[in-house]
KELUM-662658 format. One line per field, with one value per residue (C-alpha): x, y, z negated. Coordinates in steps of 0.001 Angstrom, whole numbers, m for minus. Layout:
N
X	X|...
Y	Y|...
Z	Z|...
***
This chain:
289
X	m91398|m89213|m91534|m95006|m96355|m95519|m97177|m100373|m100547|m100229|m102959|m105462|m107554|m109176|m112984|m114368|m118069|m120210|m118391|m115743|m112178|m108800|m105229|m101682|m98840|m95257|m92756|m91035|m88605|m90977|m92121|m95726|m97988|m97141|m99887|m99812|m100430|m103537|m104947|m104405|m105913|m108943|m109455|m109182|m111995|m114168|m113683|m114970|m118407|m118638|m119795|m117004|m118286|m117165|m113648|m112238|m111900|m111068|m110595|m110061|m108614|m107399|m104781|m106103|m103799|m100460|m101068|m99527|m97453|m97876|m101658|m104145|m106176|m109948|m111612|m115349|m117104|m120292|m122178|m123141|m124709|m124991|m126434|m126844|m123274|m121401|m120962|m119680|m118127|m116787|m114072|m113047|m109780|m109779|m107215|m108009|m111481|m109847|m110329|m106901|m107909|m110969|m111445|m114220|m114013|m116072|m116384|m117600|m118902|m116891|m117995|m116644|m116048|m113732|m110000|m106850|m103951|m101038|m97842|m95114|m92072|m89576|m85862|m86070|m83273|m84155|m83976|m80898|m78972|m79849|m79000|m81608|m81848|m80105|m77337|m76787|m76336|m73912|m71810|m72043|m73261|m70151|m70645|m74407|m75912|m76983|m80745|m80704|m78673|m81096|m84110|m82624|m81522|m84967|m86305|m89103|m91316|m90299|m87163|m86933|m84611|m84764|m84013|m82187|m80084|m79155|m75959|m77022|m73659|m74011|m77741|m78788|m82123|m83690|m86731|m90070|m90440|m89533|m89366|m88768|m88859|m90251|m90703|m92214|m89950|m90967|m92525|m95903|m97080|m99224|m101515|m102432|m106054|m106963|m108398|m105166|m103021|m104858|m104271|m100556|m100299|m102009|m99480|m96560|m98003|m97296|m93549|m91440|m94385|m93305|m89794|m91193|m92345|m89101|m86714|m86893|m85751|m83432|m80469|m82363|m84548|m83599|m85439|m83839|m85131|m88577|m91703|m93367|m96577|m99067|m102278|m104419|m104069|m106251|m105943|m107710|m107344|m107702|m106393|m105491|m101793|m99306|m96391|m94181|m91828|m90621|m93210|m92642|m93790|m93711|m94629|m94472|m95273|m97199|m97048|m95556|m96808|m97948|m96049|m97869|m96662|m98958|m97962|m99680|m98487|m98977|m98001|m97076|m96114|m92718|m94471|m95999|m99543|m101031|m102613|m103254|m102936|m102566|m102490|m101235|m100806|m98272|m97138|m93715|m93236|m89768|m88531|m86912|m84758
Y	m72830|m71083|m68825|m67331|m70456|m72532|m69942|m69825|m73621|m73497|m70870|m72528|m74794|m78122|m78052|m80779|m79914|m76775|m74036|m76470|m76502|m78017|m76762|m77861|m75914|m74970|m73807|m70431|m71501|m71738|m75074|m73890|m72819|m69336|m66853|m65198|m68561|m69464|m65937|m66034|m69508|m68357|m65545|m68089|m70049|m66954|m65835|m69207|m68313|m64722|m63329|m62547|m58954|m58307|m57658|m58005|m54612|m55675|m58552|m58942|m62114|m63788|m66504|m68828|m71864|m72783|m74725|m78140|m78146|m81888|m82130|m80339|m77373|m77412|m74091|m73665|m70623|m69117|m66789|m64081|m61611|m60831|m57359|m54968|m53660|m55772|m59463|m60641|m64017|m65701|m68344|m70841|m72791|m76169|m78881|m82019|m80595|m77546|m74011|m72466|m69289|m67153|m64467|m62071|m60639|m58063|m57826|m54772|m54215|m51736|m48135|m44659|m42059|m39498|m40185|m39353|m41370|m41172|m39920|m42344|m42157|m39560|m40086|m43836|m46061|m47923|m51746|m51588|m49990|m52739|m56350|m59104|m61812|m64166|m61593|m61352|m65111|m65141|m62269|m62656|m66221|m67317|m64496|m64757|m66539|m70037|m69526|m66311|m67898|m70839|m68526|m66356|m69401|m71010|m71044|m68489|m67262|m63659|m61524|m59169|m56143|m54334|m50611|m50771|m53779|m53977|m55676|m58991|m59226|m55792|m54964|m51445|m49808|m48342|m46240|m48067|m48606|m51065|m50621|m53536|m53763|m57053|m58664|m61964|m64517|m66081|m64813|m63694|m61782|m59491|m62473|m62945|m61944|m59391|m61995|m63993|m60850|m59956|m63439|m63250|m59790|m61106|m63946|m61520|m58950|m61176|m61041|m58369|m56862|m57226|m55956|m52426|m53176|m54905|m52267|m49804|m52652|m54421|m54296|m56512|m58615|m61805|m64870|m66824|m64709|m63710|m65702|m64252|m64920|m63058|m62453|m60773|m59341|m56983|m55527|m53014|m53172|m49979|m50138|m52837|m53374|m55672|m57687|m56715|m54516|m54020|m52985|m51293|m52576|m49622|m50205|m48327|m49290|m46707|m48806|m51807|m52671|m55615|m58212|m57087|m54963|m53048|m52289|m50446|m49808|m49432|m51204|m49136|m49836|m48539|m45665|m44585|m45929|m46999|m50417|m51665|m50928|m53352|m53639|m56388|m56995|m59599|m61369|m60157|m62054|m61861|m65227|m65087|m68183
Z	m40567|m38031|m36007|m35673|m33958|m37039|m39278|m37212|m37373|m41170|m41557|m39201|m41410|m40601|m40785|m43056|m42765|m42823|m44803|m46110|m44859|m45712|m45423|m46190|m47813|m47033|m49636|m49550|m52283|m55221|m56715|m56360|m53484|m52205|m53065|m49645|m48030|m50031|m49561|m45798|m45542|m47540|m45020|m42206|m43880|m44360|m40764|m39554|m40995|m39673|m36328|m33860|m33729|m37325|m38586|m42089|m43776|m47355|m49756|m53497|m54986|m58189|m58625|m61341|m61327|m59766|m56545|m55866|m52671|m52131|m51715|m49406|m50611|m50034|m49253|m49889|m48388|m49831|m47489|m49956|m47509|m43813|m43322|m40429|m40683|m43260|m44038|m47421|m48161|m51298|m50926|m53595|m53250|m54982|m55789|m57824|m58600|m60197|m58868|m58240|m56381|m55622|m52980|m52005|m48490|m46602|m42804|m40884|m37380|m35292|m35823|m35021|m37739|m39328|m39496|m41438|m42862|m45281|m43672|m42701|m45049|m43816|m43186|m43740|m42440|m39260|m38996|m36760|m39648|m42132|m42948|m42840|m45483|m43047|m42472|m46231|m46524|m43582|m44918|m48696|m49260|m51164|m53675|m54212|m57246|m56163|m56766|m54710|m51911|m51781|m51606|m48859|m46830|m46384|m42815|m42485|m39629|m40342|m40670|m43657|m43832|m47191|m47030|m50369|m51339|m55047|m56168|m57784|m59578|m61186|m61433|m62335|m62988|m59847|m58921|m59076|m55339|m52600|m48832|m46467|m42678|m41340|m37926|m36820|m35214|m31910|m28681|m27265|m30326|m28153|m27465|m31146|m31766|m34448|m36821|m36884|m37126|m40326|m41725|m40909|m42472|m45608|m45789|m45465|m47892|m50910|m50268|m52036|m53963|m57592|m56841|m57133|m60697|m61696|m60321|m63292|m65588|m63162|m65535|m68005|m65694|m63866|m62571|m65385|m68259|m66956|m66138|m63053|m61149|m58983|m60925|m58287|m54799|m52762|m49261|m47055|m43266|m41239|m37672|m35178|m34459|m32723|m34079|m31120|m33193|m36756|m39359|m42714|m46110|m48534|m52203|m55499|m59072|m61148|m64313|m66111|m69586|m71691|m69627|m66454|m63569|m61193|m57600|m54773|m51243|m47519|m44313|m41248|m37659|m36612|m34818|m38124|m37817|m41160|m40620|m44172|m47890|m50786|m54565|m56827|m60532|m61560|m64695|m65919|m69191|m70798|m72107|m75543|m75013
***
């Protein structure tokens, strides 16, 4: 995938019959289906059963099995409730008759109410001051570990610019947080409807999350000595937004213990508007050999 058009095509499922859909996969460098992809596709399926007057406000999900990149994923939607203000849907993702992922999503009609939001991080470096993943490969590719170079070199529909770039050749323990600017590739992002923007944001929200939990132990951790996986993922959507400029992913990890790391965070527009929050717990299992 090279741009937002490719990503929208991936996330838009094929309808099989009533409340049953099918989708394909695209690798981000892992041998298994990317968690953000299956979550976003599940939301696409749920939205197909909900009135156009209702917008996703939250979802909660669990990753149960590693997905196979080579075969389609079937998404089954159960209409749990459609009330006067909220609609609730449960989505089950299935491969080879095995459930690999479950999601519960709630949709809300538009209403007016009170308002406040968390402040945008102060004194943060702007995207123009930072290197993207592609820039890092161009400038430092010959010095990067091969697995890292391969991961950073994959074509993606988004540019990432981390605010803090650790030295992979001399890792050191860092604060338990992670901030990354991101921007969709391609044109005409202002024409993307709210429903699809939420699906795209869900897809992107599974990138970079566990880094916040790994950072305090970065001197000991590596992909080679640690088994990692997303265990669950939840999001809350607050305000509409556009993908016409850089956005900020800001995460922190309150706790890591028992081979699991917990991360929570927020997503802002460049102007400082809080559009969504997320949480995730991930497996962080040290390998003895």
